Every structure is written in C-alpha cells, then in structure tokens.
C-alpha positions in Angstrom: -19.0 -26.2 -29.8 -17.3 -26.2 -26.4 -15.7 -28.8 -25.4 -16.7 -28.6 -21.4 -14.4 -31.5 -20.3 -11.0 -29.5 -21.9 -12.8 -26.1 -20.2 -12.7 -27.8 -17.1 -9.3 -29.4 -17.1 -8.1 -25.8 -17.6 -10.5 -24.3 -15.0 -8.4 -26.6 -13.0 -5.1 -26.3 -13.5 -5.3 -22.5 -13.5 -7.3 -22.8 -9.9 -4.2 -24.9 -8.5 -1.9 -22.5 -9.7 -3.6 -19.6 -8.5 -4.3 -20.9 -4.6 -0.5 -22.3 -4.5 0.7 -18.7 -5.6 -1.8 -17.2 -2.8 -0.6 -19.8 -0.4 2.9 -18.9 -0.9 2.3 -15.2 0.2 -0.3 -16.1 3.0 2.6 -18.1 4.5 5.3 -15.5 4.0 2.8 -13.0 5.7 2.2 -15.3 8.5 6.2 -16.0 9.1 7.0 -12.8 9.0 4.8 -11.3 11.5 5.6 -14.3 13.7 9.0 -13.2 13.5 10.1 -17.0 11.9 11.6 -14.9 9.0 13.6 -12.1 9.6 12.2 -8.3 8.6 15.2 -7.1 7.1 15.6 -9.7 4.6 11.8 -10.5 4.5 9.1 -7.5 4.6 5.7 -8.0 5.1 4.1 -9.2 1.6 1.6 -6.6 2.3 3.7 -3.8 2.3 5.8 -4.9 -0.9 2.2 -5.1 -3.1 2.1 -1.4 -1.6 5.6 -0.7 -2.9 4.7 -2.2 -6.2 1.1 -0.3 -6.6 2.9 3.0 -5.9 5.7 2.7 -8.1 3.4 1.5 -11.3 1.6 4.3 -10.7 3.8 7.3 -9.4 7.2 6.1 -9.8 9.6 4.9 -12.5 8.8 1.0 -13.1 6.5 1.0 -16.1 9.2 3.1 -18.0 12.1 0.9 -16.8 9.8 -1.9 -17.7 9.6 -0.8 -21.1 13.1 -0.3 -21.5 13.7 -4.1 -20.5 11.1 -5.5 -22.7 12.5 -3.8 -25.6 15.9 -5.2 -24.9 14.2 -9.0 -24.6 12.0 -8.6 -27.3 15.1 -6.9 -29.7 17.7 -9.8 -28.3 14.9 -12.6 -28.5 13.9 -11.7 -32.4 17.4 -11.2 -33.6 19.3 -14.3 -31.7 15.9 -16.5 -31.9 15.5 -15.3 -35.7 19.1 -16.5 -36.1 18.9 -19.6 -34.3 16.2 -20.7 -36.1 17.6 -20.2 -39.6 20.7 -21.8 -39.1 19.4 -24.6 -37.2 17.1 -25.4 -40.1 19.6 -25.2 -42.6 22.0 -27.6 -40.7 19.2 -30.1 -39.9 18.3 -29.8 -44.1 22.0 -30.2 -45.0 24.6 -32.6 -43.3 27.4 -30.5 -45.0 26.5 -27.7 -43.4 26.0 -29.6 -40.4 29.3 -31.2 -40.3 31.0 -27.8 -41.0 29.4 -25.8 -38.2 28.7 -28.0 -35.5 32.1 -28.3 -34.0 32.0 -24.0 -33.8 28.7 -24.2 -32.1 29.9 -27.4 -29.9 32.7 -25.4 -28.7 30.5 -21.8 -27.9 28.0 -23.2 -26.3 29.5 -24.7 -23.1 31.2 -21.1 -22.3 29.1 -19.0 -19.6 27.3 -15.9 -21.8 28.7 -13.4 -19.2 32.3 -14.9 -19.9 32.0 -13.2 -23.3 30.6 -9.5 -22.2 34.2 -8.4 -22.1 35.0 -9.3 -25.3 31.7 -7.7 -26.6 32.2 -4.3 -24.6 35.8 -4.1 -26.2 34.5 -4.8 -29.6 31.4 -3.1 -29.8 31.8 -0.2 -26.0 29.2 0.1 -23.3 26.2 1.1 -25.1 22.6 -0.4 -26.3 24.3 -2.2 -28.9 26.3 -4.3 -26.5 23.5 -5.5 -24.9 21.8 -6.4 -27.5 24.2 -8.6 -28.9 24.8 -10.0 -25.4 21.0 -11.0 -25.1 20.9 -12.1 -28.6 23.5 -14.5 -27.9 21.9 -16.1 -24.9 18.6 -16.6 -27.3 20.7 -17.9 -30.4 21.8 -21.5 -28.7 18.5 -22.7 -27.2 16.2 -21.8 -30.4 19.5 -23.2 -32.3 19.7 -26.7 -30.6 16.1 -27.1 -30.5 15.0 -26.5 -34.1 18.0 -28.6 -35.0 16.8 -31.3 -32.9 13.3 -31.0 -34.3 14.7 -31.6 -38.0 16.7 -34.3 -37.2 13.9 -36.3 -35.5 11.7 -36.2 -38.7 11.6 -39.3 -40.4 13.3 -39.7 -43.9 10.6 -41.8 -45.3 8.6 -38.4 -45.4 11.2 -36.9 -47.7 11.3 -39.3 -50.3 7.6 -40.1 -50.4 7.1 -36.1 -51.4 10.0 -36.2 -53.8 8.5 -39.9 -55.3 5.4 -38.0 -55.7 7.1 -34.8 -57.7 7.2 -32.3 -54.7 9.8 -29.5 -54.6 12.0 -28.5 -52.2 9.5 -25.9 -51.4 7.0 -28.4 -50.7 9.2 -30.6 -48.4 9.7 -27.7 -46.7 6.2 -26.6 -46.3 5.0 -30.2 -45.9 7.5 -31.9 -44.0 10.1 -30.1 -41.9 8.0 -27.0 -40.8 5.4 -29.1 -39.5 7.4 -31.9 -38.4 9.9 -29.4 -36.3 7.4 -26.7 -35.2 6.9 -28.4 -31.6 10.8 -28.3 -31.1 10.9 -25.0 -32.2 8.2 -23.3 -30.3 9.9 -25.1 -27.2 13.0 -23.7 -28.4 11.0 -20.0 -28.6 10.4 -20.5 -24.8 13.7 -21.1 -23.6 15.2 -18.3 -25.8 13.0 -15.7 -24.6 13.7 -17.0 -21.0 17.4 -16.7 -21.7 16.7 -13.0 -23.2 15.0 -12.0 -20.1 17.7 -13.5 -17.7 20.7 -12.3 -19.4 18.5 -8.2 -20.0 18.3 -8.5 -16.2 21.6 -9.6 -15.3 23.5 -7.1 -18.2 21.6 -4.6 -16.7 22.4 -5.2 -13.0 26.7 -5.1 -14.3 26.1 -2.4 -16.2 23.3 -0.1 -17.1 22.0 3.1 -16.3 18.0 2.1 -16.8 15.9 -1.0 -17.2 14.4 -3.6 -14.2 17.8 -5.1 -13.7 19.6 -1.7 -12.5 16.2 -0.8 -10.2 17.2 -4.5 -8.8 20.8 -3.6 -8.3 20.0 -0.1 -6.9 17.6 -1.6 -4.3 20.4 -4.3 -3.4 23.0 -1.8 -2.9 20.9 0.2 -0.4 19.3 -2.5 1.1 16.2 -1.8 0.5 14.3 -5.4 0.5 10.7 -4.2 -0.1 12.0 -2.3 -3.3 14.1 -5.3 -4.6 10.9 -7.5 -4.4 8.4 -5.7 -5.8 10.9 -5.6 -8.7 11.5 -9.0 -9.0 7.5 -9.4 -8.6 7.3 -8.1 -11.9 10.3 -10.2 -13.4 8.0 -13.0 -12.3 4.9 -12.0 -13.8 7.0 -10.9 -17.4 8.1 -14.5 -17.4 5.4 -16.5 -16.2 3.1 -14.4 -18.9 5.5 -14.8 -21.9 6.0 -18.6 -21.0 2.2 -19.3 -20.4 1.7 -17.5 -23.5 4.2 -19.5 -25.9 2.8 -22.9 -23.8 -0.3 -22.0 -25.2 0.5 -21.5 -28.9 2.2 -24.3 -28.9 -0.9 -26.4 -27.4 -3.3 -25.0 -30.2 -0.5 -25.1 -33.1 0.7 -28.6 -32.1 -1.9 -30.3 -29.4 -0.5 -33.7 -30.2 2.5 -32.9 -29.3 4.2 -33.5 -25.9 6.5 -30.9 -24.5 10.1 -31.5 -26.0 13.4 -29.4 -25.7 16.9 -30.0 -26.3 19.1 -27.7 -24.3 
C-alpha cells in the first residue's frame, strides 16, 4: 500500500533541493550578466552547460569519467572492505582492538596526501599507487564507523543469545550485523566521498587521465568554462552516490537516525 504522507514528504524534499540548485544558477547568470561577478572567473552558466553538453557528446568527458569512476570504485571496494573487516574484528575482540588501536590512532590524523611520496617510492608512479592512495582514504572512515557501531551494541544482547545456545555465527548475524549496520552504511557514505575527493586530487597532482587531470589542464589554461563543466560532473557524482547510499540506509534501517564517527 502506498504511504501518501511519505511520498508527499519525499517529493517536497526533492522539489526544495531542485529549486535551490536552479535558483543558484539563475542568480549566478544574473550576477555575471550584470557584471557583479567578473566574467574571467565566473563565465555564464548557460555557456558552461553548453560546454558540458559538447564535451559529453563530442569530447573525451565520458572516457575520463569512466576512468575516474573505476578508480573510485576500486579504491572504495578495497579500502572500504578492509576497513569493514578490521572494524568488525576490533569491535568483536578487545585483544585485537588493544593491539591495533595505537597504530590506527597514529596514522589516522596524518593527511593522506602526506603519504603520497612514500607510496610513489614504494610502488612507483602508476595505477597501483593511485588505487592504494584512494584505498587508504576509504579505509579509515569505514573502519572507525564500523568499530563505533559494534561497540555501541548493548552487551546484554550477546549474553541473551549465548544463554539460549546461540553460536558465534548466530551472534554475528543476529546481533553484530544488524546492530552496527546503520554505522556501516554511514561509513560507506564517508568512504565513498573520501575516495572521490582523493581520486580527483591525485589525478591533478600526477596523472594523464581522469577528471582531475582535466581540471588541472583547465586551471593551467585559465579556461574557467571548461573547469566549471568538469566541476559540475564531479558534483553530480558526489550528490548521486551520496543520495543512493542515503536511500539504501533509509530502506535497510528506517528506524535509525544518521550517525557517523569520523
């Protein structure tokens, strides 16, 4: 049965978001045409969208979009997967947590780009170095949120299931997984965001392909129309991926408020 109240709320939220974006571009167009914003740094949005349409149909936008997306998904899968696994283990076992936590606490505050020279020296300037860096960026948000999700579970739930003869697998399936799932999904959102940010940054620093490389070329040529067209693509990727994971969270754990530990 259709829940009309939820549908109405959903449509209102989406309409409000779309209206805000449209208003933003309309004001940008107005301020640029009235010279409130300078044309060199702020070209007409209408011209930017023309450039975007041309690049998608005739240029190499789609090819570089695919390259960046592949790097993001690869880094997110590797780093997020390892973060999920280690987070579960650390939350499950105090011995593992006490052993690993000092190392995590020491590495986590370090800016990820500060590790780039070490990664390049160890693995060379190639695709593997890019994926490793993106994986590192995806690893920590997933790890910390998963760990927080497991630790916040009431110990009584473990005891009750064990008293009724539940196995270790039962405890994991019926207590750990559902109890930590809201935090895991929030960690996935943050990990994916970090993967995209790092991928663009790395492509700008050293790369010959991807959206970040296109951004760098646009900046060096001061072609702001080109730059903004790429930024729109990056924004759409970020908004779209975040919306998909947020929607998945509402479907899987509708009772839970958004939670993150980062």
